[in-house]
C-alpha positions in Angstrom: 137.5 140.9 2.5 139.1 137.9 4.3 142.9 137.8 4.1 144.4 134.9 5.9 148.2 135.4 6.6 150.5 132.5 7.7 153.7 132.9 9.6 156.3 130.8 11.3 157.7 128.7 8.5 161.4 128.0 8.1 164.2 125.5 8.1 164.3 122.9 10.9 166.2 119.8 11.6 164.6 116.4 11.7 163.1 115.8 15.0 162.7 119.5 15.6 159.5 121.6 16.1 157.8 124.5 14.6 154.6 126.5 15.2 152.7 128.1 12.3 150.3 130.9 12.9 147.4 132.1 10.7 145.7 135.4 11.4 142.8 137.1 9.7 139.8 135.2 11.0 138.2 138.3 12.5 136.6 139.0 9.0 134.4 135.9 9.3 130.8 136.3 10.5 130.8 132.5 11.2 133.6 129.9 10.6 132.6 126.4 9.8 136.1 125.0 9.4 139.6 126.3 9.9 142.8 124.5 9.4 145.9 123.6 7.4 146.9 122.0 4.0 150.2 121.4 2.6 151.7 120.9 -0.9 155.0 119.3 -1.5 156.8 119.8 -4.9 155.1 117.8 -7.6 152.2 116.7 -5.4 148.6 117.7 -4.8 147.6 119.9 -1.8 146.6 117.6 1.1 144.7 118.1 4.3 147.0 118.4 7.4 144.5 119.3 10.2 141.2 120.9 10.2 139.1 122.2 13.1 135.3 122.2 12.8 132.8 124.4 14.8 131.2 121.3 16.1 134.4 120.9 18.2 136.0 118.1 16.2 139.4 118.1 14.7 140.5 115.9 11.9 144.2 115.1 11.3 146.0 113.3 8.3 147.1 109.9 9.5 150.7 111.0 8.6 150.7 113.7 11.3 148.6 112.2 14.0 150.3 112.3 17.4 152.9 114.9 16.1 150.8 117.9 14.9 148.3 119.9 16.9 145.9 122.6 15.6 144.0 125.0 17.9 142.4 128.4 17.8 142.8 131.4 19.9 139.5 133.2 19.4 140.5 136.2 21.3 143.3 136.7 18.8 141.3 135.4 15.7 144.3 133.1 15.0 144.7 129.5 14.3 148.0 127.7 15.1 149.6 124.5 13.9 152.1 123.1 16.3 154.4 120.6 14.6 156.7 118.3 16.7 159.0 115.4 15.6 159.3 116.9 12.2 160.5 114.6 9.3 162.0 115.3 5.9 158.6 114.1 4.4 156.8 117.1 6.2 158.7 119.5 3.9 156.1 121.4 2.0 154.3 124.7 1.5 151.7 125.0 4.3 148.5 126.7 3.6 146.0 128.1 6.1 142.3 127.6 5.1 139.0 128.9 6.4 135.4 128.1 5.3 132.5 130.1 6.5 130.4 133.2 5.9 131.5 136.8 6.1 128.0 138.2 6.9 124.7 136.9 8.1 123.1 134.5 5.5 125.9 135.4 3.1 127.4 132.6 0.9 129.7 129.9 2.3 133.1 130.4 0.8 136.7 129.1 1.1 139.6 131.3 1.8 143.4 130.5 1.6 146.5 132.1 2.8 149.5 132.6 0.6 151.5 129.8 2.1 154.6 129.4 4.2 157.5 127.2 3.4 158.5 124.5 5.9 161.7 122.7 5.2 162.9 119.8 7.3 166.5 118.9 6.7 169.7 118.4 8.3 
């Protein structure tokens, strides 16, 4: 059973930085994509950044140049480094993984429980 657990959210002033962590990827047999989504109040859940196992990383236009996602395979952890934060970045951030948990098993999506990021002075 895959359980993705986020940490690192909190309150930060505009222009500040935060790093989110997501652990739990050791349960995957193979990971096709790993990354982050966010959902602001009253809005849909949107892609923030996603890493694919072909080596490519995709970022939402709104975070390009400010956010970076990366994996530490030894720690089975994915990170989201967020710089130059803006009030519009306020949202619940969700970790996401897509892959198989065993050889030739079904390809499934897994989500973390979410962590709140609030950007405010």
